[in-house]
KOLLUMSE-848269 format. One record per residue: residue number from 1; residue in three letters; x, y, z of N, C-alpha, C in turn. Coordinates in steps of 0.001 Angstrom, whole numbers, plus 500000, padded with zeros to 6 digits. Layout:
<atoms>
NUM | ALA | X | Y | Z | X | Y | Z | X | Y | Z
...
</atoms>
This chain:
<atoms>
1 | MET | 837549 | 251979 | 914335 | 837533 | 251358 | 912903 | 836664 | 252425 | 912052
2 | SER | 837160 | 252635 | 910781 | 836027 | 253634 | 910066 | 835570 | 252614 | 908935
3 | PHE | 834527 | 252833 | 908635 | 833969 | 252127 | 907454 | 834655 | 252540 | 906073
4 | SER | 835121 | 253811 | 905915 | 835483 | 254236 | 904711 | 836552 | 253435 | 904226
5 | ASN | 836462 | 252807 | 902718 | 837072 | 251754 | 901914 | 837292 | 250492 | 902620
6 | LYS | 836247 | 250096 | 903432 | 835910 | 248875 | 903796 | 835286 | 247955 | 902821
7 | VAL | 835299 | 246780 | 902351 | 834563 | 246247 | 901664 | 833674 | 245497 | 902318
8 | VAL | 832274 | 245530 | 902340 | 831528 | 244605 | 903362 | 830481 | 243933 | 902429
9 | TRP | 830546 | 242733 | 902389 | 829515 | 241605 | 901821 | 828386 | 241464 | 902752
10 | ILE | 827292 | 241721 | 902265 | 825926 | 241615 | 903119 | 825358 | 240504 | 902238
11 | THR | 824948 | 239286 | 903014 | 823678 | 238425 | 902531 | 822310 | 238924 | 903082
12 | GLY | 821209 | 238513 | 902175 | 819885 | 238839 | 902904 | 819925 | 240353 | 902535
13 | ALA | 820553 | 241098 | 901403 | 820503 | 242239 | 901246 | 819319 | 243093 | 900828
14 | SER | 818503 | 242285 | 900301 | 817304 | 242708 | 899182 | 816342 | 243321 | 900195
15 | SER | 816178 | 242848 | 901362 | 815009 | 243835 | 902444 | 815123 | 243483 | 903993
16 | GLY | 814559 | 244011 | 904499 | 814647 | 243927 | 905728 | 815832 | 244435 | 906570
17 | ILE | 816462 | 243790 | 907461 | 817712 | 244323 | 908073 | 818823 | 244146 | 907052
18 | GLY | 818779 | 243291 | 906293 | 820032 | 243492 | 905104 | 820168 | 244831 | 904340
19 | LYS | 818954 | 245150 | 903969 | 818671 | 246331 | 903157 | 818888 | 247586 | 903939
20 | ALA | 818497 | 247563 | 905370 | 818638 | 248724 | 906241 | 820034 | 248832 | 906519
21 | LEU | 820567 | 248024 | 906719 | 822096 | 247829 | 907192 | 823069 | 248265 | 905762
22 | ALA | 822521 | 247687 | 904688 | 823238 | 248400 | 903382 | 823182 | 249822 | 903278
23 | ILE | 821892 | 250482 | 903444 | 821701 | 251789 | 903348 | 822781 | 252583 | 904366
24 | GLU | 822508 | 252085 | 905753 | 823404 | 252649 | 906878 | 824825 | 252518 | 906484
25 | LEU | 825384 | 251625 | 906061 | 826831 | 251482 | 905792 | 827259 | 252236 | 904778
26 | SER | 826201 | 252590 | 903836 | 826844 | 253176 | 902637 | 826917 | 254537 | 902890
27 | ASN | 825904 | 255096 | 903845 | 826158 | 256503 | 904460 | 827350 | 256825 | 905127
28 | LEU | 827926 | 255663 | 905769 | 829359 | 255694 | 906399 | 830212 | 255407 | 905571
29 | ASN | 829866 | 255330 | 904440 | 831237 | 255608 | 902991 | 831719 | 253997 | 902813
30 | ALA | 831006 | 253065 | 903287 | 831499 | 251600 | 903174 | 831511 | 251290 | 901678
31 | ILE | 832054 | 250317 | 901065 | 832001 | 249814 | 900053 | 831194 | 248582 | 900112
32 | LEU | 830080 | 248174 | 899098 | 829443 | 247181 | 899420 | 829199 | 246027 | 898319
33 | ILE | 829131 | 244735 | 898788 | 828664 | 243744 | 897954 | 827157 | 243440 | 898465
34 | LEU | 826125 | 243006 | 897705 | 824848 | 242970 | 898221 | 824415 | 241863 | 897556
35 | SER | 823927 | 240695 | 898137 | 823642 | 239325 | 897814 | 822246 | 238889 | 898324
36 | SER | 821564 | 238369 | 897585 | 820280 | 237503 | 897720 | 819833 | 236815 | 896461
37 | ARG | 818588 | 236308 | 896760 | 818135 | 235474 | 895630 | 817551 | 236486 | 894329
38 | ASN | 816882 | 237512 | 895093 | 816298 | 238315 | 894178 | 817007 | 239596 | 893586
39 | GLU | 817657 | 239483 | 892334 | 818595 | 240631 | 891848 | 817543 | 241816 | 891721
40 | ASP | 816217 | 241808 | 891269 | 815571 | 243088 | 891077 | 815717 | 243972 | 892212
41 | SER | 815246 | 243371 | 893247 | 815165 | 243904 | 894747 | 816402 | 244354 | 895007
42 | LEU | 817546 | 243920 | 894946 | 819035 | 244218 | 895269 | 819158 | 245340 | 894357
43 | LYS | 818695 | 245699 | 893047 | 818977 | 246821 | 892341 | 818388 | 247973 | 892835
44 | GLN | 817327 | 247405 | 893464 | 816397 | 248819 | 894053 | 817328 | 249149 | 895457
45 | VAL | 817813 | 248329 | 896176 | 818596 | 248702 | 897509 | 819784 | 249445 | 896769
46 | LYS | 820424 | 249005 | 895736 | 821579 | 249679 | 895408 | 821472 | 251373 | 895022
47 | ALA | 820198 | 251216 | 894320 | 819763 | 252573 | 893802 | 819386 | 253598 | 895048
48 | THR | 819269 | 253029 | 896325 | 818957 | 253890 | 897392 | 820198 | 254211 | 898319
49 | CYS | 821446 | 253505 | 897867 | 822603 | 253995 | 898443 | 823419 | 255064 | 898135
50 | LYS | 824245 | 255685 | 899038 | 824791 | 256903 | 898940 | 825476 | 256994 | 897448
51 | ASN | 826630 | 255995 | 897221 | 827300 | 256023 | 896143 | 827145 | 254755 | 895473
52 | THR | 826278 | 254844 | 894348 | 825986 | 253433 | 893714 | 827328 | 252977 | 892691
53 | ASN | 828497 | 253768 | 892682 | 829583 | 252985 | 892327 | 830174 | 252188 | 893072
54 | ASP | 829967 | 252603 | 894345 | 830642 | 251662 | 895155 | 829755 | 250372 | 895868
55 | VAL | 828851 | 250010 | 894709 | 827944 | 248938 | 895210 | 827926 | 247959 | 894200
56 | LYS | 828206 | 246797 | 894329 | 828135 | 245656 | 893411 | 827209 | 244626 | 893957
57 | ILE | 826427 | 243879 | 893084 | 825517 | 242790 | 893366 | 825861 | 241820 | 892754
58 | ILE | 825829 | 240614 | 893746 | 826006 | 239078 | 893543 | 824715 | 238411 | 893835
59 | THR | 823900 | 237744 | 893089 | 822997 | 237075 | 893453 | 823420 | 235446 | 894224
60 | LEU | 822890 | 235233 | 895055 | 823295 | 233927 | 896052 | 821909 | 233204 | 896566
61 | ASP | 821910 | 232043 | 896494 | 820804 | 231379 | 897208 | 821767 | 230239 | 898313
62 | LEU | 821393 | 230996 | 899570 | 822219 | 230149 | 901018 | 821782 | 228601 | 900866
63 | GLU | 820669 | 228235 | 899956 | 820127 | 227060 | 900184 | 821119 | 226114 | 899003
64 | GLN | 821697 | 226712 | 898288 | 822429 | 226225 | 897180 | 823979 | 226206 | 897408
65 | TYR | 824538 | 225565 | 898672 | 825769 | 225891 | 899482 | 826930 | 224928 | 898948
66 | ASP | 826504 | 223923 | 897905 | 827519 | 222868 | 897665 | 828965 | 223618 | 897312
67 | ASN | 828940 | 224681 | 896605 | 830097 | 225279 | 895871 | 830064 | 226885 | 895805
68 | PHE | 830288 | 227526 | 896977 | 830281 | 229073 | 896983 | 831646 | 229581 | 896731
69 | GLN | 832694 | 228608 | 896248 | 833952 | 229061 | 896062 | 833773 | 230252 | 894901
70 | SER | 833078 | 229744 | 893800 | 832949 | 230983 | 892621 | 832348 | 231973 | 893137
71 | LYS | 831370 | 231836 | 894010 | 830711 | 233269 | 894458 | 831410 | 234368 | 895286
72 | VAL | 832468 | 233676 | 896004 | 833740 | 234443 | 896734 | 834699 | 234871 | 895766
73 | ASP | 834968 | 234109 | 894695 | 836090 | 234681 | 893851 | 835385 | 235666 | 893188
74 | GLU | 834165 | 235677 | 892636 | 833423 | 236812 | 892081 | 833187 | 237908 | 893002
75 | ALA | 833056 | 237967 | 894434 | 833080 | 239112 | 895145 | 834315 | 239719 | 895755
76 | ILE | 835658 | 238643 | 895564 | 836881 | 239403 | 895649 | 837229 | 240190 | 894266
77 | SER | 836760 | 239771 | 893239 | 837140 | 240296 | 891942 | 836364 | 241727 | 892132
78 | CYS | 835619 | 241864 | 892858 | 834759 | 243218 | 892514 | 835552 | 244677 | 893014
79 | PHE | 836212 | 244342 | 894208 | 836908 | 245392 | 894818 | 838262 | 244828 | 895148
80 | GLY | 838749 | 243739 | 894733 | 839933 | 243372 | 895250 | 840183 | 242611 | 896488
81 | LYS | 839302 | 242770 | 897302 | 839279 | 242234 | 898731 | 837717 | 242247 | 899193
82 | ILE | 837848 | 241621 | 900609 | 836436 | 241564 | 901413 | 837121 | 241795 | 902748
83 | ASP | 836643 | 242748 | 903405 | 836993 | 243094 | 904890 | 835897 | 242416 | 905620
84 | ILE | 834604 | 242626 | 905482 | 833773 | 242152 | 906309 | 832719 | 241454 | 905638
85 | LEU | 832282 | 240282 | 906371 | 831215 | 239418 | 905616 | 830170 | 239486 | 906679
86 | VAL | 828892 | 240008 | 906235 | 827702 | 239822 | 907231 | 826474 | 239027 | 906905
87 | ASN | 826613 | 237738 | 907664 | 825878 | 236677 | 907331 | 824630 | 237014 | 907791
88 | ASN | 823676 | 237623 | 907013 | 822402 | 238111 | 907424 | 821345 | 237238 | 906754
89 | GLY | 821595 | 236837 | 905837 | 820356 | 235876 | 905028 | 819724 | 234621 | 905874
90 | GLY | 818368 | 234375 | 905579 | 817879 | 233502 | 906621 | 816311 | 233535 | 906397
91 | ILE | 815850 | 232509 | 907085 | 814376 | 232428 | 907114 | 813894 | 231796 | 908389
92 | SER | 812518 | 232281 | 908754 | 811795 | 232103 | 910304 | 811013 | 231055 | 909960
93 | GLN | 810276 | 230829 | 911182 | 809451 | 229701 | 911515 | 808129 | 230064 | 912113
94 | ARG | 807038 | 229581 | 912091 | 805626 | 229612 | 913115 | 804991 | 228383 | 912935
95 | SER | 805574 | 227287 | 913553 | 804626 | 226003 | 913838 | 805033 | 225260 | 915012
96 | LEU | 804322 | 224511 | 915496 | 804347 | 223542 | 916496 | 805345 | 222673 | 916073
97 | VAL | 806296 | 221851 | 917023 | 807044 | 220653 | 916637 | 806150 | 219765 | 915893
98 | GLU | 805249 | 219496 | 916653 | 804293 | 218301 | 916340 | 803592 | 218420 | 915035
99 | ASN | 803582 | 219626 | 914699 | 802923 | 219938 | 913247 | 804026 | 220277 | 911938
100 | THR | 805337 | 220105 | 912303 | 806313 | 220701 | 911475 | 806995 | 219318 | 910705
101 | GLN | 806684 | 219568 | 909307 | 807397 | 218129 | 908649 | 808826 | 218371 | 908482
102 | ILE | 809512 | 217201 | 908914 | 810975 | 217136 | 908709 | 811519 | 218026 | 907541
103 | VAL | 810888 | 217806 | 906439 | 811566 | 218709 | 905363 | 811667 | 219935 | 905705
104 | VAL | 810729 | 220598 | 906478 | 811006 | 222083 | 906851 | 811797 | 222241 | 907787
105 | ASP | 812170 | 221364 | 908973 | 813328 | 221560 | 909766 | 814752 | 221335 | 908685
106 | LYS | 814703 | 220661 | 907725 | 816029 | 220492 | 907160 | 816126 | 221766 | 906049
107 | ARG | 814982 | 222425 | 905621 | 815323 | 223568 | 904902 | 815896 | 224449 | 905644
108 | ILE | 815203 | 225021 | 906991 | 815755 | 226120 | 907857 | 817270 | 225587 | 908177
109 | MET | 817525 | 224569 | 908603 | 818835 | 224343 | 909048 | 819862 | 224515 | 907476
110 | ASN | 819518 | 224158 | 906594 | 820296 | 224233 | 905199 | 820320 | 225841 | 905011
111 | ILE | 819264 | 226555 | 905135 | 819542 | 228006 | 904687 | 820322 | 228740 | 905978
112 | ASN | 819744 | 228557 | 907186 | 820195 | 229482 | 908237 | 821788 | 228851 | 908847
113 | TYR | 821789 | 227777 | 908678 | 823052 | 227244 | 909273 | 823967 | 226788 | 908501
114 | LEU | 823732 | 225818 | 907590 | 824615 | 225524 | 906799 | 825050 | 226117 | 905750
115 | GLY | 824037 | 226746 | 905047 | 824425 | 228041 | 904205 | 825508 | 229055 | 904614
116 | THR | 825079 | 229617 | 905705 | 825766 | 230612 | 906496 | 827172 | 229975 | 906460
117 | VAL | 827378 | 228607 | 907043 | 828528 | 228192 | 907514 | 829513 | 227719 | 906212
118 | ALA | 828942 | 227521 | 905111 | 829549 | 227166 | 903838 | 830204 | 228435 | 903151
119 | LEU | 829379 | 229405 | 903439 | 829651 | 230907 | 902760 | 831119 | 231294 | 903631
120 | THR | 830848 | 231170 | 904968 | 831998 | 231464 | 905874 | 833341 | 231025 | 905563
121 | LYS | 833235 | 229383 | 905425 | 834368 | 228551 | 905237 | 834966 | 229193 | 903850
122 | ALA | 834251 | 229535 | 902948 | 834805 | 229829 | 901749 | 835456 | 231146 | 901712
123 | VAL | 834997 | 232088 | 902580 | 835851 | 233464 | 902704 | 837028 | 233083 | 903539
124 | LEU | 836778 | 232280 | 904554 | 837697 | 232080 | 905611 | 839203 | 232337 | 905036
125 | PRO | 839438 | 231580 | 904130 | 841015 | 231551 | 903629 | 841460 | 232882 | 903107
126 | HIS | 840756 | 233683 | 902563 | 840643 | 235099 | 902008 | 841160 | 235836 | 903643
127 | PHE | 840453 | 235779 | 904434 | 840802 | 236467 | 905675 | 842017 | 236027 | 906467
128 | ILE | 842384 | 234552 | 906201 | 843617 | 234187 | 906707 | 844891 | 234675 | 906296
129 | LYS | 844683 | 234502 | 904734 | 845669 | 235122 | 903907 | 846137 | 236599 | 904209
130 | ASN | 845171 | 237411 | 904686 | 845218 | 238832 | 904856 | 845575 | 239274 | 906337
131 | LYS | 845606 | 237977 | 907208 | 845346 | 238187 | 908580 | 844717 | 239642 | 909021
132 | SER | 843469 | 239556 | 908683 | 842395 | 240330 | 908924 | 841249 | 239991 | 908489
133 | GLY | 840109 | 240465 | 909007 | 838428 | 240178 | 908533 | 837597 | 240098 | 909882
134 | GLN | 836391 | 240262 | 909292 | 835587 | 240286 | 910222 | 834187 | 239576 | 909958
135 | PHE | 833518 | 238580 | 910599 | 832538 | 237780 | 910153 | 831195 | 238460 | 911310
136 | VAL | 830130 | 238962 | 910605 | 829289 | 239458 | 911575 | 828109 | 238536 | 911325
137 | VAL | 827368 | 238109 | 912397 | 826262 | 237204 | 912202 | 825241 | 237686 | 912665
138 | THR | 823952 | 237744 | 911743 | 822575 | 238050 | 912465 | 822044 | 236771 | 912882
139 | THR | 822116 | 236541 | 914112 | 821371 | 235417 | 914741 | 820136 | 235878 | 915482
140 | SER | 819949 | 235930 | 916488 | 818566 | 236232 | 917188 | 818657 | 236067 | 918855
141 | ILE | 817714 | 236999 | 919211 | 817356 | 236634 | 920757 | 817158 | 235037 | 920896
142 | VAL | 816460 | 234501 | 919881 | 815870 | 233152 | 919809 | 817257 | 232063 | 919799
143 | GLY | 818521 | 232796 | 919423 | 819512 | 232013 | 919359 | 820200 | 231609 | 920471
144 | LYS | 819617 | 232574 | 921720 | 819858 | 232138 | 923212 | 818749 | 231400 | 923975
145 | ILE | 817542 | 231791 | 923693 | 816445 | 231272 | 924245 | 815567 | 230460 | 923259
146 | GLY | 814920 | 229412 | 923399 | 814052 | 228775 | 922855 | 812606 | 229261 | 923076
147 | THR | 811940 | 229613 | 922155 | 810417 | 229935 | 922465 | 809447 | 229056 | 921459
148 | PRO | 808061 | 229138 | 921691 | 807131 | 228209 | 920951 | 806835 | 228744 | 919682
149 | LEU | 806936 | 227670 | 918534 | 806478 | 227681 | 917453 | 807807 | 228241 | 916569
150 | ARG | 808846 | 228433 | 917036 | 810344 | 228530 | 916577 | 811341 | 227359 | 916785
151 | SER | 810840 | 226082 | 916889 | 812061 | 225147 | 917402 | 813128 | 225091 | 916217
152 | SER | 812885 | 224899 | 915151 | 813987 | 224668 | 914016 | 814638 | 226014 | 913872
153 | TYR | 813947 | 227277 | 913871 | 814316 | 228458 | 913606 | 815299 | 228612 | 914773
154 | ALA | 815152 | 228358 | 916099 | 816123 | 228574 | 917428 | 817186 | 227440 | 917211
155 | ALA | 816808 | 226195 | 916736 | 817959 | 225332 | 916596 | 819218 | 225906 | 915755
156 | SER | 818602 | 226350 | 914587 | 819513 | 226989 | 913738 | 820354 | 228225 | 914173
157 | LYS | 819603 | 228966 | 914872 | 820436 | 230329 | 915676 | 821289 | 229694 | 916640
158 | HIS | 820961 | 229000 | 917520 | 821875 | 228336 | 918519 | 822955 | 227580 | 917724
159 | ALA | 822690 | 226988 | 916669 | 823789 | 226504 | 916195 | 824995 | 227332 | 915604
160 | LEU | 824622 | 228445 | 914895 | 825366 | 229368 | 914493 | 826232 | 229850 | 915850
161 | HIS | 825553 | 230043 | 917014 | 826442 | 230579 | 918325 | 827583 | 229745 | 918520
162 | GLY | 827342 | 228141 | 918415 | 828208 | 227258 | 918704 | 829546 | 227404 | 917810
163 | PHE | 829074 | 227355 | 916492 | 830127 | 227308 | 915195 | 830990 | 228856 | 915346
164 | PHE | 830481 | 229719 | 915472 | 831173 | 231023 | 915476 | 831829 | 231503 | 916772
165 | ASP | 831516 | 230796 | 917834 | 832359 | 231180 | 919179 | 833772 | 229958 | 918851
166 | SER | 833347 | 228779 | 918201 | 834765 | 228277 | 918242 | 835448 | 228539 | 917268
167 | LEU | 834994 | 229317 | 915834 | 835808 | 229753 | 914810 | 836607 | 230910 | 915615
168 | ARG | 836038 | 231805 | 916386 | 836703 | 232864 | 917216 | 837943 | 232411 | 918034
169 | ALA | 837576 | 231688 | 918835 | 838794 | 230871 | 919445 | 840077 | 230407 | 918517
170 | GLU | 839534 | 229883 | 917399 | 840753 | 229211 | 916540 | 841253 | 230141 | 915685
171 | GLN | 840748 | 231237 | 915084 | 841293 | 232557 | 914414 | 841743 | 233629 | 915182
172 | HIS | 841647 | 233770 | 916357 | 842208 | 234762 | 917175 | 843696 | 235239 | 916702
173 | GLN | 844519 | 234387 | 916653 | 845684 | 234584 | 916220 | 845879 | 235375 | 914867
174 | ASN | 845005 | 235264 | 914081 | 844867 | 235795 | 912550 | 844252 | 236963 | 912453
175 | ASN | 843763 | 237690 | 913772 | 843239 | 238810 | 913696 | 841822 | 238792 | 913097
176 | ILE | 840900 | 237673 | 913238 | 839983 | 237610 | 912675 | 838632 | 237555 | 913761
177 | ALA | 837806 | 238688 | 913338 | 836790 | 239104 | 914558 | 835579 | 238368 | 914119
178 | ILE | 834811 | 238180 | 915314 | 833559 | 237565 | 915086 | 832565 | 238457 | 915984
179 | THR | 831354 | 239030 | 915187 | 830493 | 239596 | 916016 | 829057 | 239137 | 915917
180 | LEU | 828786 | 238540 | 916863 | 827274 | 238056 | 916859 | 826041 | 239055 | 917233
181 | VAL | 825146 | 239230 | 916403 | 824188 | 240249 | 916648 | 823002 | 239362 | 916871
182 | CYS | 822253 | 239968 | 917955 | 821124 | 239094 | 918462 | 819919 | 239887 | 918541
183 | PRO | 819123 | 240107 | 917407 | 817972 | 241004 | 917652 | 816710 | 240415 | 918174
184 | GLY | 815836 | 241362 | 918597 | 814573 | 240737 | 919218 | 813612 | 241178 | 917859
185 | PHE | 812605 | 241213 | 918453 | 811223 | 241446 | 917366 | 811735 | 243037 | 916388
186 | ILE | 812129 | 242716 | 915452 | 812187 | 243815 | 914525 | 811003 | 243827 | 913310
187 | ASN | 810579 | 245024 | 913140 | 809423 | 245333 | 912030 | 809865 | 244995 | 910536
188 | THR | 809995 | 243826 | 910230 | 810332 | 243418 | 908769 | 809219 | 242300 | 908481
189 | ASN | 809225 | 241810 | 907149 | 808568 | 240913 | 906708 | 808715 | 239360 | 907287
190 | VAL | 809563 | 239100 | 908353 | 810293 | 238017 | 908484 | 809031 | 237077 | 909039
191 | SER | 808021 | 237280 | 909561 | 807295 | 236552 | 910164 | 806029 | 236433 | 909127
192 | LYS | 805931 | 237148 | 907822 | 805140 | 237086 | 906887 | 805940 | 235552 | 905895
193 | ASN | 807101 | 236072 | 905840 | 807761 | 234722 | 905312 | 808359 | 233408 | 905863
194 | ALA | 808259 | 233613 | 907202 | 808389 | 232341 | 908150 | 807565 | 231182 | 907551
195 | LEU | 808255 | 229926 | 907752 | 807628 | 228648 | 907105 | 806661 | 228138 | 908321
196 | THR | 805491 | 227671 | 907481 | 804706 | 227063 | 908622 | 805230 | 225309 | 908615
197 | GLY | 804291 | 224617 | 909423 | 804627 | 223281 | 909473 | 804515 | 222351 | 908235
198 | ASP | 803922 | 222958 | 907051 | 804178 | 222371 | 905609 | 804812 | 222882 | 904657
199 | GLY | 805745 | 223959 | 905287 | 806608 | 224293 | 904420 | 806110 | 225979 | 903551
200 | THR | 804811 | 226395 | 903684 | 804403 | 227327 | 903049 | 804470 | 228485 | 904014
201 | PRO | 804585 | 229788 | 903194 | 804727 | 230999 | 904112 | 803711 | 231290 | 904927
202 | GLN | 803958 | 231831 | 906131 | 802538 | 232015 | 907062 | 801985 | 233140 | 906310
203 | GLY | 802464 | 234084 | 905933 | 801692 | 235172 | 904962 | 801129 | 236119 | 905683
204 | LYS | 801236 | 236549 | 907067 | 801096 | 237448 | 907786 | 801811 | 237886 | 908584
205 | MET | 801718 | 239346 | 908931 | 802628 | 239692 | 910161 | 802052 | 239280 | 911697
206 | ASP | 803255 | 238973 | 912578 | 803172 | 238917 | 913744 | 802756 | 240075 | 914713
207 | VAL | 801864 | 240081 | 915382 | 801479 | 241438 | 916218 | 802826 | 241774 | 916853
208 | ALA | 803624 | 240910 | 917437 | 804877 | 241447 | 918442 | 806165 | 241906 | 917129
209 | THR | 806124 | 241302 | 916113 | 806948 | 241688 | 914925 | 806654 | 242945 | 914589
210 | GLY | 805332 | 243328 | 914241 | 804702 | 244579 | 913669 | 804844 | 245753 | 914814
211 | ASN | 804927 | 245249 | 915929 | 805229 | 246284 | 916995 | 806641 | 246604 | 917407
212 | GLY | 807611 | 245675 | 916555 | 808981 | 245805 | 916999 | 809729 | 247072 | 916484
213 | MET | 811187 | 246824 | 916803 | 811967 | 247766 | 916567 | 812043 | 247848 | 915013
214 | SER | 812270 | 249200 | 914516 | 812535 | 249557 | 913058 | 813672 | 248757 | 912540
215 | ALA | 813831 | 248550 | 911184 | 814985 | 247847 | 910630 | 816109 | 248943 | 910663
216 | GLU | 815549 | 250062 | 910347 | 816607 | 251336 | 910258 | 817230 | 251500 | 911716
217 | ARG | 816527 | 251248 | 912814 | 817068 | 251781 | 914210 | 818130 | 250348 | 914365
218 | LEU | 817916 | 249288 | 913927 | 818568 | 248110 | 914508 | 819939 | 248100 | 913289
219 | ALA | 819827 | 248676 | 912185 | 820908 | 248782 | 911403 | 821950 | 249842 | 912171
220 | LYS | 821438 | 251026 | 912722 | 822559 | 251925 | 913208 | 823085 | 251166 | 914574
221 | LEU | 822568 | 250388 | 915223 | 822885 | 249790 | 916216 | 824077 | 248776 | 915938
222 | MET | 823501 | 248070 | 914934 | 824576 | 247054 | 914254 | 825793 | 247686 | 913556
223 | ALA | 825651 | 248894 | 913253 | 826693 | 249328 | 912724 | 827879 | 249582 | 913428
224 | LYS | 827435 | 250265 | 914696 | 828261 | 250638 | 915933 | 828951 | 249161 | 916585
225 | ALA | 828066 | 248126 | 916642 | 828691 | 247012 | 917106 | 829718 | 246593 | 916405
226 | ILE | 829549 | 246416 | 914853 | 830444 | 246283 | 913911 | 831740 | 247072 | 913862
227 | LYS | 831486 | 248339 | 914086 | 832692 | 249164 | 914152 | 833504 | 248789 | 915249
228 | LYS | 833040 | 248273 | 916364 | 833713 | 248446 | 917841 | 834232 | 246686 | 917873
229 | LYS | 833754 | 246145 | 916935 | 834368 | 244642 | 916995 | 833760 | 244124 | 918222
230 | LYS | 832341 | 244179 | 918423 | 831729 | 243684 | 919608 | 831785 | 242080 | 919331
231 | GLU | 831954 | 241219 | 920408 | 831847 | 239822 | 920364 | 830239 | 239540 | 920050
232 | GLU | 829478 | 240050 | 921079 | 828083 | 239459 | 920950 | 827312 | 240763 | 921621
233 | ILE | 826153 | 240873 | 920939 | 825243 | 242096 | 921277 | 823918 | 241827 | 921170
234 | TYR | 823086 | 242057 | 922194 | 821659 | 241865 | 922069 | 820850 | 243058 | 921836
235 | ILE | 820156 | 243295 | 920652 | 819389 | 244645 | 920301 | 817988 | 244226 | 920370
236 | ALA | 817361 | 244296 | 921382 | 816043 | 244260 | 921763 | 815465 | 244920 | 922700
237 | GLY | 814080 | 244643 | 922971 | 813375 | 245399 | 924125 | 813755 | 244797 | 925459
238 | ALA | 813252 | 245675 | 926475 | 813647 | 245412 | 927926 | 813152 | 243777 | 928326
239 | LYS | 812101 | 243153 | 928007 | 811670 | 242166 | 928464 | 812553 | 240728 | 927344
240 | GLU | 812771 | 241041 | 926236 | 813537 | 239899 | 925301 | 814928 | 240073 | 925996
241 | LYS | 815561 | 241114 | 926267 | 816939 | 240970 | 926817 | 816684 | 240312 | 928252
242 | LEU | 816043 | 240872 | 929047 | 815759 | 240058 | 930555 | 815776 | 238639 | 930348
243 | GLY | 814849 | 237878 | 929223 | 814819 | 236549 | 929179 | 816050 | 235875 | 928968
244 | VAL | 817082 | 236417 | 928382 | 818467 | 236115 | 927882 | 819107 | 235569 | 929476
245 | TYR | 818883 | 236663 | 930428 | 819511 | 236579 | 931829 | 818684 | 235740 | 932465
246 | VAL | 817398 | 235685 | 932479 | 816332 | 234845 | 933241 | 816898 | 233411 | 932926
247 | LYS | 817194 | 233063 | 931777 | 817171 | 231708 | 931097 | 818640 | 231139 | 931842
248 | ARG | 819667 | 232353 | 931861 | 821220 | 231867 | 931928 | 821054 | 231633 | 933602
249 | PHE | 820669 | 232398 | 934546 | 820633 | 232351 | 935910 | 819600 | 231374 | 936503
250 | PHE | 818628 | 231644 | 936089 | 816947 | 231052 | 936699 | 816383 | 230248 | 935445
251 | PRO | 817012 | 229093 | 935122 | 816347 | 228423 | 934198 | 814979 | 227780 | 934279
252 | LYS | 814938 | 227334 | 935692 | 813685 | 226908 | 935981 | 812392 | 227685 | 935849
253 | LEU | 812877 | 229025 | 936270 | 811865 | 230220 | 936264 | 811472 | 230746 | 934837
254 | PHE | 812583 | 230522 | 933967 | 812303 | 230750 | 932425 | 811455 | 229791 | 931737
255 | SER | 811614 | 228466 | 932174 | 810776 | 227632 | 931456 | 809347 | 227514 | 931981
256 | ILE | 808911 | 228449 | 933129 | 807741 | 228643 | 933532 | 807305 | 229998 | 932798
257 | LEU | 807993 | 230874 | 932569 | 807723 | 232054 | 931947 | 807517 | 232069 | 930467
258 | VAL | 808222 | 231119 | 929800 | 808317 | 231053 | 928457 | 806863 | 230479 | 928159
259 | ARG | 806319 | 229705 | 928778 | 804864 | 229004 | 928463 | 803962 | 230174 | 928470
260 | LYS | 804023 | 231171 | 929287 | 803101 | 232140 | 929108 | 803639 | 233204 | 928026
261 | MET | 804757 | 233341 | 927386 | 805029 | 234445 | 926560 | 803981 | 234552 | 925002
262 | SER | 803865 | 235695 | 924762 | 803170 | 235983 | 923745 | 804176 | 236122 | 922368
263 | VAL | 804090 | 235011 | 921715 | 805243 | 235178 | 920528 | 804908 | 235055 | 919003
264 | THR | 803341 | 235463 | 919160 | 802836 | 235970 | 917772 | 802500 | 237334 | 917736
</atoms>
């Protein structure tokens, strides 16, 4: 598959992984629709893309998911179609379960899970009609394993795996592909923006995040996975990937090891 003339809609495109992926796909001649809450930041991302005439902006707040149909109609009207929806928008967490207010749990699930699901459901009829399409989902290694300080974040990412695995099985006959991308620690502002127990942002960079893979490197690997229509891919360091397999085959050992993990 070539990205030339492919219309790719990316949520969470104003910074971090979404921004890096937008620039990478633009360099591969994709036609882009960029979305997030921050229009000014989206304009800055657009200005760095290869061909700004092939980039449109649609502001979108995943938390306001009651009626995304108008946003989907707007997206389709930009270039006449959508070929790939990259569900990248989301928010992280840094707090112990015992210190996390239930409103924080709800907000994380609303943004990461329900917002993503609602937008996917709104785009799905377009893909079914065309008998073609691809949903790409930025989940996380934490979507496969739970670690301290990320209970609700892990739950939201685990939920995405369950939903999209089911959707993949249901829509195979309609030639609709699902690609689940599971990054490990990536050097973005995700930890600075992560919600603490009372809902306020953490406001600082985790050491592990600061030492993580660059968003640009991740974007290149994501683009390859999307092009190959990989079902699921882990883009992370060796220890993070190992954790997935230890959890799968040696769950009790993983439970012991995860207590000792440095996750800040």
